[in-house]
C-alpha positions in Angstrom: 1.9 -38.5 8.0 0.9 -37.2 4.6 3.5 -35.3 2.7 2.4 -32.2 0.7 4.4 -31.4 -2.4 6.2 -28.0 -2.1 6.3 -28.0 1.7 9.3 -26.0 3.0 10.7 -29.0 4.8 10.9 -30.9 1.5 12.6 -28.3 -0.6 16.4 -27.7 -1.0 17.9 -25.1 1.3 19.8 -23.1 -1.3 20.3 -23.0 -5.1 23.1 -21.6 -7.2 22.6 -20.7 -10.9 24.9 -19.1 -13.4 23.6 -16.9 -16.3 25.6 -15.7 -19.3 25.8 -12.1 -20.3 23.1 -11.9 -23.0 22.1 -9.1 -25.3 18.9 -8.7 -23.2 20.9 -8.3 -20.0 23.1 -5.7 -21.6 20.1 -3.7 -22.9 18.3 -3.9 -19.5 21.5 -2.8 -17.7 22.0 0.2 -20.0 18.4 1.2 -19.5 18.6 1.1 -15.7 21.8 3.1 -15.7 20.2 5.9 -17.8 16.8 6.0 -16.1 17.0 4.6 -12.6 18.2 5.3 -9.1 18.2 3.3 -5.9 16.2 4.7 -2.9 17.1 3.3 0.5 15.1 4.1 3.7 17.3 5.6 6.5 14.9 4.0 9.1 14.1 0.5 7.9 11.6 0.0 10.7 9.1 2.0 8.8 7.0 -0.1 6.4 6.7 1.8 3.2 4.8 0.7 0.1 5.6 1.5 -3.5 2.5 3.7 -3.6 3.7 5.8 -0.6 7.1 6.3 -2.1 5.6 7.2 -5.5 3.1 9.7 -4.0 5.7 11.5 -1.8 8.4 11.7 -4.4 6.1 12.9 -7.2 4.8 15.7 -4.9 8.3 16.9 -3.9 9.8 16.7 -7.3 6.7 18.3 -8.9 6.6 15.8 -11.8 3.6 14.0 -13.3 2.8 10.6 -11.9 3.5 8.8 -15.1 7.1 10.2 -15.1 8.1 8.0 -12.2 7.9 4.3 -11.6 8.6 2.6 -8.3 9.3 -1.0 -7.6 10.5 -2.7 -4.4 13.8 -4.6 -4.6 13.6 -5.7 -1.0 12.4 -4.4 2.3 13.3 -0.7 2.6 15.0 -0.6 -0.8 13.3 0.6 -4.0 14.1 1.2 -7.7 13.0 4.6 -8.9 12.7 4.7 -12.7 12.3 8.1 -14.4 10.9 8.7 -17.8 13.8 10.9 -18.9 17.5 10.5 -18.0 17.6 14.3 -17.3 15.0 13.8 -14.5 17.1 11.0 -13.1 20.3 13.1 -13.1 18.6 16.1 -11.5 17.3 13.9 -8.6 20.7 12.3 -8.1 22.2 15.6 -7.0 19.6 16.3 -4.3 19.7 15.3 -0.7 17.5 12.7 1.2 13.8 13.0 0.6 11.1 12.8 3.2 9.0 9.7 2.5 6.3 8.7 5.0 7.7 9.1 8.5 11.3 8.5 7.5 13.8 9.8 4.9 15.1 8.2 1.7 18.7 8.2 0.6 19.2 8.3 -3.2 22.1 6.6 -5.0 23.0 5.5 -8.6 21.9 2.1 -9.8 24.8 -0.2 -10.8 24.8 -3.9 -11.7 27.0 -4.5 -8.6 24.3 -3.3 -6.2 23.0 -6.2 -4.2 25.8 -8.6 -5.2 27.2 -10.5 -2.2 30.5 -11.6 -3.7 32.4 -12.4 -6.9 33.6 -15.7 -8.3 35.2 -17.2 -11.4 34.4 -20.1 -13.7 37.9 -21.2 -14.7 37.1 -23.8 -17.3 36.0 -23.4 -20.9 34.9 -26.8 -22.4 33.9 -27.9 -25.9 31.2 -30.5 -25.7 29.8 -32.5 -28.7 26.3 -33.8 -28.1 24.6 -36.7 -30.0 20.9 -37.0 -30.2 19.7 -33.4 -30.2 16.7 -33.2 -32.5 16.9 -30.7 -35.3 14.3 -28.3 -33.9 16.0 -28.1 -30.5 19.5 -27.0 -31.5 19.2 -23.9 -29.4 21.5 -22.6 -26.6 18.7 -22.1 -24.1 17.4 -25.6 -24.7 20.8 -27.3 -24.6 21.7 -25.5 -21.4 19.2 -27.7 -19.6 21.6 -30.6 -20.0 24.2 -29.0 -17.8 24.5 -28.1 -14.2 23.1 -24.8 -12.9 26.7 -23.5 -12.4 27.5 -23.8 -16.1 27.0 -21.2 -18.8 26.4 -22.4 -22.4 28.2 -19.7 -24.4 27.4 -20.6 -28.0 27.0 -23.4 -30.6 30.2 -24.1 -32.4 29.5 -24.2 -36.1 33.0 -25.5 -37.0 33.1 -29.3 -37.5 36.6 -30.5 -36.6 36.1 -34.1 -37.7 33.6 -36.2 -39.6 31.9 -37.6 -36.4 30.8 -34.1 -35.4 28.4 -33.9 -38.4 26.0 -36.0 -36.3 26.4 -33.7 -33.2 25.6 -30.3 -31.9 28.9 -28.9 -30.5 28.8 -26.2 -27.9 31.2 -24.1 -25.8 30.5 -23.9 -22.2 32.1 -22.1 -19.2 31.9 -24.0 -16.0 33.4 -24.3 -12.5 33.8 -28.1 -12.8 34.3 -30.0 -16.1 33.6 -33.2 -14.1 30.0 -32.1 -13.8 29.4 -32.7 -17.5 27.4 -35.9 -17.7 28.2 -38.9 -19.9 24.7 -39.5 -21.0 21.4 -37.7 -20.6 17.7 -37.3 -21.5 16.4 -34.1 -23.1 12.7 -33.8 -22.5 10.8 -31.5 -24.8 7.3 -30.3 -24.1 4.7 -31.5 -26.6 2.3 -29.1 -28.4 -1.0 -28.3 -26.7 -3.7 -30.7 -27.9 -7.2 -29.6 -28.8 -10.2 -31.8 -29.5 -11.6 -31.9 -33.0 -14.5 -29.7 -32.0 -12.1 -27.1 -30.5 -10.0 -27.2 -33.7 -13.0 -26.9 -35.9 -14.3 -23.9 -34.0 -10.9 -22.2 -34.2 -10.7 -22.8 -38.0 -14.3 -21.6 -38.7 -14.5 -18.6 -36.4 -14.6 -15.4 -38.5 -12.8 -12.4 -37.1 -11.6 -14.2 -34.0 -8.2 -15.9 -34.4 -7.5 -16.4 -30.7 -6.6 -20.0 -29.7 -9.2 -21.9 -27.8 -9.0 -21.7 -24.0 -6.8 -24.5 -22.6 -7.3 -25.5 -19.0 -4.1 -26.1 -16.9 -3.0 -29.7 -16.8 0.0 -31.9 -16.8 2.7 -31.2 -19.4 3.4 -33.9 -21.9 7.0 -34.5 -22.8 9.0 -36.4 -25.5 12.2 -37.9 -24.2 15.4 -37.8 -26.4 18.4 -39.8 -25.3 21.7 -38.0 -25.8 25.4 -38.6 -25.4 27.7 -35.8 -24.3 31.3 -36.0 -25.4 33.9 -33.7 -23.8 36.1 -32.8 -26.8 38.4 -30.2 -25.3 39.0 -28.5 -21.9 40.7 -25.1 -21.6 41.9 -24.6 -18.0 42.2 -20.9 -17.0 43.2 -21.6 -13.4 46.0 -19.4 -12.3 49.4 -21.0 -12.7 51.4 -21.7 -9.6 53.2 -18.7 -8.1 51.4 -16.5 -10.6 49.5 -13.5 -9.1 46.1 -13.4 -10.8 46.3 -9.6 -11.1 49.2 -9.7 -13.4 49.1 -10.5 -17.1 50.5 -13.9 -18.1 51.7 -12.3 -21.3 53.9 -9.7 -19.5 57.5 -10.0 -18.5 56.4 -8.7 -15.1 53.7 -11.4 -14.7 55.5 -13.0 -11.8 55.8 -16.4 -13.5 59.3 -17.8 -13.0 61.5 -17.6 -16.1 61.5 -21.3 -16.5 57.7 -21.5 -16.8 57.3 -18.8 -19.4 57.0 -21.5 -22.1 54.2 -23.3 -20.3 50.9 -23.2 -22.2 48.2 -21.1 -20.7 45.4 -21.7 -20.7 46.2 -25.4 -20.3 44.6 -27.4 -23.0 43.3 -30.9 -22.6 42.1 -32.8 -25.7 40.0 -35.9 -25.6 39.3 -38.6 -28.1 35.8 -40.0 -28.4 33.7 -42.2 -30.8 30.3 -41.6 -32.2 27.7 -43.7 -30.5 30.0 -44.7 -27.7 29.7 -43.2 -24.2 33.0 -41.5 -23.2 33.8 -44.2 -20.6 31.8 -47.1 -22.1 32.1 -49.9 -24.6 30.9 -49.9 -28.2 27.1 -50.2 -28.2 25.2 -53.0 -29.8 24.1 -52.4 -33.4 20.8 -50.5 -33.5 17.9 -52.2 -35.2 16.2 -50.7 -38.2 13.2 -49.8 -36.1 15.4 -47.9 -33.6 17.2 -46.0 -36.4 13.8 -45.0 -37.8 12.9 -43.4 -34.6 11.4 -46.2 -32.5 8.5 -44.1 -31.3 5.8 -45.1 -33.7 5.7 -47.9 -36.3 3.4 -46.1 -38.8 5.6 -43.4 -40.4 2.9 -42.2 -42.7 1.8 -38.6 -42.2 -1.3 -37.9 -40.2 -4.4 -36.9 -42.2 -5.1 -34.0 -39.9 -8.1 -33.2 -37.7 -10.6 -33.7 -40.5 -9.1 -36.9 -41.9 -10.9 -39.2 -39.6 -7.8 -41.1 -38.3 -7.1 -39.0 -35.3 -9.2 -37.5 -32.5 -7.1 -34.4 -31.7 -5.1 -31.6 -33.2 -2.0 -29.8 -32.0 -0.6 -26.3 -32.2 
């Protein structure tokens, strides 16, 4: 039997991913709070489209069509985005609206809407990574080296010891510090390649600076081998007999008197050596060729698309 890539039977059943609270998320949340409402059908059996909801609401509210945007969150649930916060506030105080052959209940949008549950990531970990190329020292790129239930918070610019000068150190928040790998491979996509003819046409075309059309194809990647050193773990797990809803700094925290001197969060510091996996032996001495990069022997610069030595250009 032939297997087809992407068939439902071949895919994972579920996936869990954690995302940090970025500036973009904060801005989008604020925009939705000011401009948007949630519309929920009272009779979910009626199949409504965004166009139907938009048409009926614009007519009843007597506002121009451009003043309202409608998107579907899921079946029978819509986001209504108004051009002005005042319009949004006026609609919030009104009763259900007739839409199609059913009615639509209006409620405020909040970030908790649609959330199924809450959870905590109890560990904050400092990880020093060897082998990150200089052009890839970016939080979004480095996050690919960690599990989906890990948030990479920031790059730590402080160098606590000399060995860290050769590393990119990051702070992460995770459910399980044991999920941090010992070694890894960071794969970075190569630039798009153009033929000499395409590159020549791009450089000589007057008044048209658009890149040549590139047809879809396989992505070419460069592999960079990395070592991940766990330097410090901060354990924010609740202390025994300590109600999580009470402050650990308070006399009424519920922590027994004898444990008030216990450190919280609990700190675990680790020693590691540059070039040595955290649970491995000292590596063999790298050859000169490996220290120079090991990818190509000729380290002289390319002469470009018109130099005659290559048959392609990149961008």
